[in-house]
N, C-alpha and C positions, 0 to 999 in steps of 0.2 A: 160715530159723530168726535169732533175734540171737543171735550166738553170743558177743559181748562179756558182754550180758544174762545169758546162760548161764555165762558164765566165773568172771564176779562173782561171782553164786548159789555155786558151788563153792567161791572164794575164802571166802567171807563163812562157808559151811557148815565149810569146813574152820579158820575162827579161831576159831569157836562152840567145835567141838568141843575143840580143843587145851587154851585158854583160859578158855573159859566169857565168852566176851564178844559181845557183836555191833559187828562191828567191819568197814566196806567192805576189799573186797581190794587197791584201788588200783591197777584193773588197766588198761593201757595196751601198743599193740602195739608188737612191740621194733623198733629202726629197722633191723635187719642182724639177718636169718634163723639165721647162724650162730650167734647167742644165742637163739635160740626161737623162736617166734611171739606171745610175749605174757610180759609181766614184771609180776609182782605186787609193789608196794610199801610193802605195809602195815607191814611188820615194823619201819621207823624210827618213824614214828607211833606204832604202838603198844607201841615199847619207853618212848618218855617218858611215856607210859599208865603205862605197869606199872613201869615201876621195874626192866627186865632188858634183859640184850645182845639190840641189834637181830639179831645173825645166828644166836643160839639159836634166837629167835621165828621168824625165817626159816628153821632144818632143821626146827622141828617144823611148819609150814604147808606146806610141802613135801611132807615125806613121806606129809602129810594128800591133798593136792591131788592125788598121786599117784595114789591109789587111785580116781580119776575114770576109765571107761571114753573120756571124750574125750581123756584125756591120757596121750602114750607117755612123757615123761619130763619130772623140777619139779627144777631144780640149785637151788644159793643162790649167788649171786654178790657179792661184794664186802660192803657192812655187812649184807646182808641180804635182797639183790633175789632176786627168785624168777623165773628164769626158765622158761618152761612152752614145750614142743614140743607139739604136738595128734599126736593118732594117725592116722595115713595111711588105714586104713582107716574110721576115724569120720569121719574128714573126706570121703573120698570118699564114704560114704555118703550123709551129708548135702548135697554139692552133687550125688549122683544126683537126689535127691529136687526139687531145684531145677531139675534138667534137666525133671525130667516134669512140674512147675508151669510151664507156657505161660502160665498168666492172670496167675502174678504172680512168678516166678522166684525162690520160696522168702521174699517182703516176707510178712510177715501182717498182717492187719489191726490195726488199734488195738481194746485191748479194750473199749472205753466211748468209742463214737461221739457230736459232740457235733453241736450244728448252728452253725456258727462263719461270721460275715459278716466279708466279706474286703472295706477299702475301699481301692482304692490307681485311679493313672492320675490322677482327678480334675482334670483341665483346667479352662478357661475356654471357654463358649462364646464365639464373634464373633471368636476368634483361632487361628490354625494351632498346631497341637504346636509346638514346638522341644525342642531338644538338652535341656534342661532336664527337661522331661515322661520322659527314656527312663528313669530308675531304677524311678521309682515304679510305672512302667507294667510294664516286667522281671521286676522281683521280685516284684513282688505278683501277675503271673502264675504265677510259679513255684509263688510260696506256695499258689498256689489247688489246682493242679496236682498234687504233693504230700499237701496237706491231704485232698484227694480222693482219690487214691489209696490210701490208706490206709485209708479209711470213712467220714471227716468227711461231715456234708450240711455243703457251702458253699456259699455266695451269695453270689459276687463281685459288686460293687455300685460304679458309676461315678460317684461322688458330683460331679456337675460346679457348678462356681460356672455359674450361672444365673441369677441375682438379686441383683440391687445397685444402687450406683451409676452402674454404666460404662453401665446398660441404657436410663437414663433419656437420657446424650447420645448413645445409637444413633436411641432413638426419635425425639429433635428432627433428629437428624444425615441418619438417612434421609429425613426431611420436607424438609431445608436441603441435601443433596447428594447424595442418592441417586435409584436407579430401580430398579423391580421387574426390568427387562431386565438391568441388569447383574449382579443377585443372583442371575437366574436364570443367566445365562452362567457366574459364578463365584463363590460365593458368599462363601467364606470371606475371598478375596482383595477382594472388595467391601465386606464389612464391617469387616474391617480399616483400611483407608480411609478411611470414614465415621467409622471413632469415630477415627482417627489429626489427622480434621479437625475433627470436635465437639470434641474435649478441647483441641487447640490454640485455637480458636473461646472457646469458655467461658474458657479462662485468662485472653483477654483484653475479652472482653465480657461483661460482668456478669449482661448482662440474658437473654444466650443463655445462661448457666449457669442461671438464675433459672426459664430455661423449661424446660433441662432436668429441673433438681429437681420443679418442677412435673409434668412428665409421669411420672418417673417413679413420684410421689405417685399420680397418676392410675390407672398401671400395679396400682402394689400395692394402690390401692383397689376393684379388681376392674372396670377402664372397660372394656367391652367389646371397643372399636375399638382400645385400646392394649396389649389380654389377645392380639386375633389377630394384630397384626402380631409381637408378640415371639414368638408362637408358630411363626410363619415364622424369625423369628431362628436359634430354637432348632433346626427342624428342618434348616435349612441348614448349622446348623454342625454338627450330627450327623451330616449324609450327609459332610460334608467327614471329620469322625474316626475314620466308620467306615472309610471308604477305607483310614486310615491303620493302624488295627487290623487290618485284614482282610488287610496285608500283613506284619502282625507275628504272624500269627495268632492274636489274644486277641480273646476275647468275654466278655460279662459277663450275668451273669444279671438285674442290673437298673441302669438310669438313673437314679437317683433322686436328682435336681440337689438344689439349695439352696429353691427355691422347691417342691419336695416341699410342706415343712413351714413355708411360711409361715403358715401360718394355725395353727398354734401356739404360733408364738414368745411372741405375747400371752400364754397361758397358764404358758411356762414360767414369764417374770418374777413373775407373781403367787404362782406356786406356789414362788420362790423367797424372796419377800418376806412370804410364808405362812409361811414353815419358817422366817422370821429369818435365810436363807444369805445376804441380802443386801440392800441399802437404798439409800436415796437419798442421793445427794452431789451438792451441786451440779448440779441438774435431771437425773444420770445417775443409772442403777440398777448398781450394783457390789456384791462380793464383795471383804470386806476380810479378807483371810487371819489377820491376828494375831489380832481381834478372834475370829474363828472359833476360834480356838486355845486364849483366855482359857477359851469357854464349852464345847470338844470337847476338849480337851487332846491326847491323842494321836492323836487318829483325823485330826489335822491333820497331815501331813508336817511336820516339821521344818524343812526348807530354806523352805518356804511359810508358814510360820509366821511368819519373818522378815522376808517379801517384802512391802515398804514397797509398791509400785504396786497397786490395788487390780485386779482381773480384773473386767472390765465387759462387764453382762449385756445393759444397754441405753442407748445414746447420748445425750447431752442433748437431741437435735434430735429423739428417737424412733425412731432407726435400731438395726438389731439387729445382731448381729454372729456372727463363727464359735464365740461360746460359747455362742451360744443355738441357732445352728441346729445344734449338737454336740450337745445337750442334746436339744432335739428329736427329733433324727434317731436317738437310742440308744434314747428311750422306744419310738418307732418298733420298731426291731426287736426288740424285745424282744416288745413286742406282738402285733406281726406273723407277726415269721419266728417266735417264739419262742426266740432265738438264745440259744444260752448265752453265746457269746463275739463279740465286735467287733475286729478286728482291723484296725489303722489304718499304712499304708507309706507314711511321709511323713516327707520331709529331717529329718537329724536336729537339725537349728536349730530346729525347733518344737516340741523338745521340752518347756519349760517350759509352751506354750500345752497341751500333752496331760496334762499333770503335774498341769496346775490345774484341766484341765475333769473328769478320772479322779477326782479328789479330789469335787469336786461330786457327780459321781454317786453316790459312795462314799455321799454325805451324803445324796442322796436316797435312799438305797436300791435304786435299780434294779439288778436281782440278774442281773449278766451282765458276765464279765469283759471287761476292757478292755488291750488291748496295744499299746502303740507301737510300730513296727517302725521303726525308722530307720535312715538311709542316710548314708553322708558324700557329697563332692562329688566330680565327674567333674574331672580338671585336663588341666591340656594345657600343658607348657611350665612346671611349677612353678605355676603360675596357676590358678583356676577357670576350666572350658569357656566358651569366651563364647557367649551364646544369638543375637547378632549380629554379620555379620562387617565386616569394616575400613571399608564402605561405609554401615555402620549397619543392614543387610538384616540381617531374622529368620535365623537358621540353623533350618531347620525339620526336624522330626523325616522328613519325606520325602525333603528334597534330603538328609540324611543316609544313609538307604538307599540311595537313588541311586547313591551315592556308594561304598557298600558293594557294594553289585554290581558296579560297574566295577571298584573296585578286585580283586575278587575273581576276574573273569576275566582282566584281566591278570596276577595272579598265576598263575594255572593255567596262562596261558602259557607265564611264565619256568621253572616248574617241570614243566611237559611232562607234566600231567596229562592223560591220556587220557580225553577224554569226544568220545566221537559227535557230531557237526557239529549235528544236529536235537536233543540232551539240552543243548546249551552253554547256552544262555538260564538252561533253569530249573536246570540243577547252582551255575552263578553265583550264581542270587536265593537257592536253600538256603544255600551258602557264604559267600555275602556278610551278609546277616541275623542266619545262626545267631551270624558270626563276631563282630557288634555283640553280641550277647542274651550268651552265653560268655565275654567280656573284663570283659561285669559282673557277669555271674553267678558266675564264678573265683575272685572277691575275695570277701573278707570286707565283706560289707554296710556292716559300721558304719563302714570305714574310706573313707578320699579314695581313687582311683586313677588313673594317667595312662591318659591315651588316646592310644595308641600303634596308628598303621594297620599298622606293619610287622609287629608284635609281633601285634596282633590276629589280622589276614590271613597265615597262617604255616601250612604243612603238616609243621613241626618246632615241637618242644615242646608246652608246655600253651597248647594255643588251640584252638578250636570245627574248622576246617578239618582239623587234626590228628587229632581224634576221628572228625570226618566220614569223613576216608581208613580211620581204624583199622577202621571199620563197612565200609565198602567192599570193605577188605582180605579178611573173613570174609563177606563175602558171594561172595567171588569163589573163594574155596576149593568151595565148591559147585557152584557153576557150571560148573567145569573138571572136578570129579569126577561132573557129573550127578546130583547129589544132593540129596533134598528135606530142607531143614532141618529142615525142620516134624513128619518121621518122625524126627528119631533122639529116640531116650531112654536110651540108657546100657547097659549102667552105666557109672560114672566108674571108672579102677583107674589107680594113682599109682604110677611106678616111677623115673619124673625128678622131680631139683628144679625144674626148671620148670615141670613139673605139678605138682607142690606147691603152690609159689608161684602158679601162676593160678588153681589150686581155691581156696585160702585169698583169694585176692582175688574171688573170685565170690562166697563165702560173706558177705564183711565188706559185699555190697550191701546187703541187710536193715537194719545197724547203719546205715548212712551214709544211707540213707532216713529211718528213725526220729528219725537225730540231728536231721536238718534237718528233720524236721515240727515236733519237740521244742522245736527254739531258732528258729524261722525264718532258717535259715544258709543258703542252698541251695548256698553253695561246697562246705561237705559232701558231695554229690550229685556236683560238674566234681571235687574232687579226689579221690574215688573213681575215675571217670571215667579221668583223666588216669593215676592209677596202675596201674588195671586195662588199659589202651592200652598202658601198657608194659609190664605182665604177659604182653600176649596177644605182644606183640613178641619178646620175650626166649624166649617158647615155641614163637612160630613157628620159630623161626630154630635153635633145640636139637634140635625134637621133630616128624621128618618127619609129616603127617598120613596125606596120599592113597596115601603111598608105603608107610605102614605095615600090617599084616596082622591079622586075627582081632580079638581082643578090645582089641588096643591100639589100633586103628583104628576101632575104635565110640566107644573110651571120649576119643580125642582130638577124632573127630570132635562128640562128647557136650560136651566142654569147649570148641569154637568154636560149636558154636550158642548156648550160653549167654552165652557173648561176645558175639556177637552181639547177641541178645536184652537183656542187658543194659545195651551202649554205645546201642540202639536207645531201651530203656524209658528208661536214665538221662538221655539225650538230650531224650527228649519231655515226663520232665518238668519240665525247663529250658525249654521252648514250642523247642526245636530239633530243626527235620528230620534228615532224612537221605536218603543218596540210594543206587541199589542197584550203580552203577558210579561209577568215577572212576578 
């Protein structure tokens, strides 16, 4: 169940009954259970609205809230805070229901499922993925998983950069510097080598640069020979990309790159001209927001209305831009997928582009909700993490994963983690890659974060390996007791404070998942998992499980079973694997 939504409704109903006014309960969990489980803070803002004493209002709210079966007590503190303690019998009943719900652990699906396209990762072909692709790929995958879990129909789309100026250079470069044999031997390395040589040559040799432009024009005009070679370049790149995605356990439903919409781009330009949303300026086709604001008023965001630089739709040389292909893409997603929403997981530094693109889509009345899920920068030593090492070589994502696995294995040796030799390589892989993912996803995506190997690969504190180890500890209990965890059904009873704290934390899983879905903030799930692991540790120290007897033993085994499932499911929603022994 969604416990916070339930309590918010209880509080709102109490306020309406007491004062005949619709007002939120302003609910939040308490920081210390000594003061209760939740706190309602409605009295202070309500006092300003009604012109009354906030403590008197808080007392009236508390009296009515306490009438609900879920509430053991509601007490007024300070200037009018209402501290709520949940009834342990009510809490135990709902946790018992979650134990029995092995399919969902008590997490309800959304009431109105949508069809949602999530646009994430989106590297350019003919280049190896580097550390700069990390956040979009990991965050986007977690968003896909959480949206899908609560019942939405989700299409994960890898909108590849597979069309544009660089392909003219690659085509002429293949002819000048490349061989099919080298391409077959190591496609992505060969393509990067060719592109570097062609780019350097074009900067010095205008005839070569003109040849590249001519090759691109022939490609975009549909020349069969160029198209066939281009398809080989795309296929070779995709093979390389899929190796990295496989290691990350990330899959896409679609790989619709920019090339998929090339034929639609002239129509986009014509439509914008016809509608009067764009006009010609010095040979280019542009959107001038100030002019549109004069015509359409508040339909144009105020900050865009002040924007002096135009939004270019087609350059004077006839080349199209992201602005053009983004409109064509969203038109396709609406007409082909019948999408209700399109989510773009892209660096926050691209926010202006998306604001302009979304405003243009609104003017075109494309009936689809558009969301930019931005994220901050990965830092190292107080500066953005470089995509190249000191020698100028690209720090590939594959090499980063290799280093994570190597460091995970070394850290396991240092910590004395007991893993059978035959399982060591697999456990190191799961721990290393999980550590990278969790380090990113445990951060508020809007913020920059510091890349720190020592904090990342740690079996203590808020780190992926600590949570994977906590899961393995839960599984060890069942192995030691020779008990099938899947057969545990409760019921849960609460007698000790540590049992109550763990039960409450388990019941909060649904709220964490739905909050992450609503805000596209995966760190809310990570926060829950870390708090759950700590609550389980306290419970494990205070409450013997296998040595307990009767209904107490059954109850504690049920709490451990649900903890294990939530850790596994929650980490799974973040795209992080678990291991049974560690």
